[in-house]
C-alpha positions in Angstrom: 33.8 -125.6 37.6 32.0 -128.3 35.6 33.9 -130.3 33.1 33.1 -129.6 29.4 31.1 -132.4 27.7 31.9 -133.3 24.1 29.9 -135.7 21.9 32.1 -137.6 19.5 31.2 -139.8 16.5 33.5 -142.8 16.0 33.7 -145.2 13.1 34.8 -148.8 13.3 35.7 -149.4 9.6 36.0 -153.1 8.7 37.6 -154.8 5.7 38.0 -158.5 5.5 38.2 -158.7 9.3 40.7 -155.9 9.7 40.1 -152.6 11.5 41.2 -149.1 10.3 43.3 -147.3 12.9 45.1 -143.9 13.0 47.4 -142.0 15.3 46.6 -138.9 17.4 49.0 -136.0 17.2 50.8 -135.0 20.4 48.9 -131.6 20.4 45.5 -133.3 20.5 43.6 -134.4 23.6 44.8 -137.8 24.5 47.6 -137.3 22.0 50.4 -139.7 21.1 47.9 -142.6 21.0 46.2 -144.7 18.4 42.6 -143.8 17.5 39.6 -144.9 15.4 38.5 -142.3 12.8 35.9 -139.8 13.8 35.4 -136.5 15.4 33.2 -134.0 17.2 29.5 -133.9 16.6 28.7 -130.4 15.4 25.6 -128.4 16.3 22.6 -129.5 14.2 24.1 -132.9 13.3 23.0 -136.3 14.4 25.9 -138.6 15.5 25.5 -140.7 12.4 25.6 -137.7 10.2 28.8 -136.6 12.0 30.3 -140.0 11.5 29.6 -140.0 7.7 31.0 -136.5 7.4 34.1 -137.2 9.4 34.9 -140.4 7.5 34.6 -138.5 4.2 36.8 -135.7 5.4 39.4 -137.7 7.4 39.6 -141.0 5.6 38.4 -140.0 2.1 35.6 -142.4 1.5 31.8 -142.1 1.5 29.9 -145.0 3.0 26.1 -145.3 3.0 25.4 -148.4 5.1 26.1 -147.9 8.8 25.2 -149.9 12.0 25.0 -148.5 15.5 27.8 -150.2 17.4 27.9 -148.8 20.9 27.6 -145.8 23.2 30.3 -145.0 25.8 30.2 -142.3 28.4 33.7 -141.7 29.8 35.0 -139.1 32.2 38.6 -138.0 32.0 40.4 -135.6 34.5 39.7 -132.6 32.3 36.7 -133.5 30.1 33.7 -135.8 29.7 33.2 -137.6 26.3 30.1 -139.2 24.9 31.3 -141.6 22.3 28.7 -142.6 19.6 30.0 -145.6 17.7 29.0 -146.9 14.3 30.5 -149.6 12.1 30.6 -150.1 8.4 32.3 -152.4 5.9 34.7 -151.0 3.3 34.5 -152.7 -0.1 37.6 -153.5 -2.1 37.0 -150.8 -4.7 37.4 -148.0 -2.1 40.7 -149.1 -0.5 42.9 -147.0 -2.8 40.9 -143.8 -1.9 41.8 -144.0 1.8 44.1 -141.1 2.9 47.3 -141.8 4.7 48.4 -142.5 7.4 45.4 -144.8 8.3 46.5 -148.4 8.8 44.6 -151.7 8.8 45.2 -153.9 11.9 44.1 -157.4 12.7 42.0 -157.9 15.8 44.9 -159.6 17.5 47.0 -156.6 16.9 44.5 -154.1 18.3 45.0 -155.5 21.8 48.7 -154.3 21.8 48.0 -150.8 20.5 47.9 -147.7 22.8 44.4 -146.4 22.7 42.8 -143.8 25.0 41.1 -145.3 28.1 37.7 -144.5 26.8 38.3 -147.0 24.0 39.0 -150.0 26.3 35.6 -151.5 25.9 35.7 -151.1 22.2 38.8 -153.2 21.9 37.3 -155.9 24.2 34.4 -156.2 21.9 36.4 -156.2 18.7 38.8 -158.9 19.9 37.7 -162.5 19.8 39.7 -165.5 21.2 40.3 -168.1 18.5 38.5 -171.0 20.3 34.9 -171.3 21.3 33.9 -174.4 23.4 30.2 -175.5 23.0 28.8 -177.1 26.1 25.3 -178.3 27.2 26.3 -177.6 30.9 27.2 -174.3 32.4 30.9 -174.5 32.6 33.5 -171.8 33.2 35.9 -170.8 30.5 39.2 -172.5 31.3 41.4 -169.6 30.0 41.4 -166.2 28.4 41.8 -167.8 24.9 38.5 -169.6 25.0 34.9 -168.5 25.0 32.2 -170.9 26.2 28.9 -171.1 24.4 26.5 -172.5 26.9 23.9 -174.3 24.8 21.3 -174.9 27.5 18.7 -177.6 26.9 15.5 -176.3 25.2 16.7 -172.8 25.9 15.6 -172.9 29.5 17.3 -171.4 32.6 16.8 -173.5 35.7 17.0 -172.1 39.2 20.2 -174.1 39.7 21.7 -172.4 36.6 20.6 -169.0 37.8 22.4 -169.6 41.1 25.5 -170.7 39.3 25.4 -167.6 37.0 24.9 -165.3 40.1 28.2 -166.7 41.6 30.2 -165.7 38.5 32.1 -162.4 38.5 31.9 -159.9 35.6 35.1 -161.2 33.9 33.8 -164.8 34.0 30.4 -163.8 32.6 32.1 -161.9 29.8 33.6 -165.2 28.6 30.1 -166.8 28.3 27.9 -166.9 25.2 24.3 -167.8 25.4 21.4 -168.0 23.0 19.2 -164.9 22.7 16.1 -166.6 24.1 18.0 -167.6 27.3 19.6 -164.2 27.5 16.2 -162.4 27.4 15.0 -164.4 30.4 17.8 -163.1 32.7 17.3 -160.3 35.2 18.5 -157.0 33.9 21.7 -156.8 36.0 22.8 -160.3 35.0 21.7 -159.8 31.4 23.9 -156.6 31.1 27.0 -158.5 32.0 26.7 -161.1 29.3 28.8 -159.7 26.5 28.1 -162.1 23.7 24.7 -163.4 22.5 24.1 -166.3 20.0 21.5 -166.4 17.2 20.3 -169.7 15.6 19.9 -169.4 11.8 16.1 -169.3 12.2 16.4 -166.5 14.8 18.9 -164.6 12.6 16.7 -164.7 9.5 13.7 -163.3 11.4 15.7 -160.1 12.3 16.2 -156.9 10.3 18.8 -154.1 10.4 18.2 -152.1 13.6 16.8 -155.1 15.6 20.1 -156.0 17.4 20.6 -154.4 20.8 23.2 -151.7 20.6 26.3 -152.4 22.7 25.9 -156.2 22.7 28.1 -158.6 20.6 26.1 -161.0 18.4 27.4 -164.2 16.8 25.0 -166.1 14.4 24.9 -169.6 13.1 25.0 -169.8 9.3 24.8 -172.8 7.0 24.6 -171.1 3.6 25.4 -167.9 1.7 22.0 -166.3 2.3 22.3 -166.5 6.1 25.9 -165.4 6.0 25.1 -162.3 4.0 22.1 -161.5 6.2 24.3 -161.7 9.4 26.4 -159.0 7.9 23.5 -156.9 6.7 21.9 -156.7 10.2 25.2 -156.0 11.9 26.3 -159.2 13.6 29.8 -159.2 15.0 30.8 -162.8 14.0 29.4 -166.1 12.7 29.6 -169.8 13.1 29.7 -171.6 9.7 28.9 -175.3 9.7 29.2 -178.2 9.2 32.8 -178.2 7.8 33.2 -182.0 8.5 30.7 -184.8 9.2 29.9 -184.9 12.9 28.5 -187.5 15.3 25.6 -185.2 16.4 24.5 -184.5 12.8 25.6 -187.6 10.7 23.1 -186.9 7.9 24.1 -183.3 7.4 26.2 -182.7 4.2 29.6 -181.5 5.2 31.0 -178.4 3.4 34.6 -179.5 3.3 37.4 -176.9 3.4 37.2 -175.8 -0.3 33.5 -175.1 -0.2 33.9 -173.5 3.2 36.6 -171.1 1.8 34.3 -170.2 -1.2 31.4 -169.6 1.1 33.2 -167.1 3.4 35.5 -165.6 0.7 34.0 -162.1 0.9 32.9 -162.2 4.5 33.8 -159.1 6.5 33.4 -160.4 10.0 35.2 -163.2 12.0 34.1 -166.7 10.9 34.4 -169.7 13.3 34.5 -173.0 11.6 32.2 -175.6 13.3 31.6 -179.3 12.7 34.1 -182.0 13.5 36.7 -179.5 14.6 39.5 -180.0 17.1 42.0 -177.3 18.3 44.7 -178.9 16.1 42.6 -177.7 13.1 43.2 -174.0 13.7 46.1 -173.5 11.3 44.2 -175.3 8.5 41.0 -173.4 9.2 42.9 -170.0 9.1 44.6 -171.1 5.8 41.0 -171.4 4.4 39.9 -168.0 5.7 38.5 -168.8 9.2 39.2 -166.6 12.2 38.9 -169.4 14.7 37.2 -172.7 15.6 34.2 -173.9 17.6 33.5 -177.4 18.8 32.0 -179.7 21.4 33.6 -183.1 22.0 37.2 -182.3 20.9 37.2 -179.1 23.0 
């Protein structure tokens, strides 16, 4: 007898970098576990319509601006679920309308919560290590708490680089970040295993909502309020904000300093990585001023 197939709309609701999470009752399928808000797509509904309705009914707020986040097909022992994921930002003025018992969790906390197996890839995408090393050479991440942004020269992929990439396993590739131009030049199988793609500010500003590939994590370079706002409007997952301090590579660039950095990112809803003159020892200071993490070259 074939397993029943259920289409479910799920919302990733974000407020100041935190994610809204609930709890499934024991009587529900996959009960006794944490869950993101959402529910079954009814006949005649699109997944996005179902998502809007469920969030209004379950959470108590109506949100207009949604971004496609991912699609996950997962087979349990007793049922097959198609998860249609969307994300949206919750403004301050709606916080008091949210029904209980929904709870806001940091991205670090999400890793330790008990979600259904189908949610595993969602958690992987939402969680960011706090350090990003920027390298002109293709180097492996040294540990699970660091991502490596491989900033290849002139956005080219040499045959030697392709051979090195082909030798990396899926876990190692998931720790790499590469620019969107380089990423597009990869063969489909290799391209699909790169989880995080970088956008320069010029590339970011040329894109519109709906242009980002669904299911891929995007981090954008931002140097001002306009680009920072645009990154959120088109659905980027995170941003680099720079330069915080004067750097050897860009000595003529005007450094933001910590106070201007904090003002710039004050209302940012997605993780911000401070870049420019950073060293790992700056993490506590950066977080005090609102950053999620740090990115750097020489000191990393």
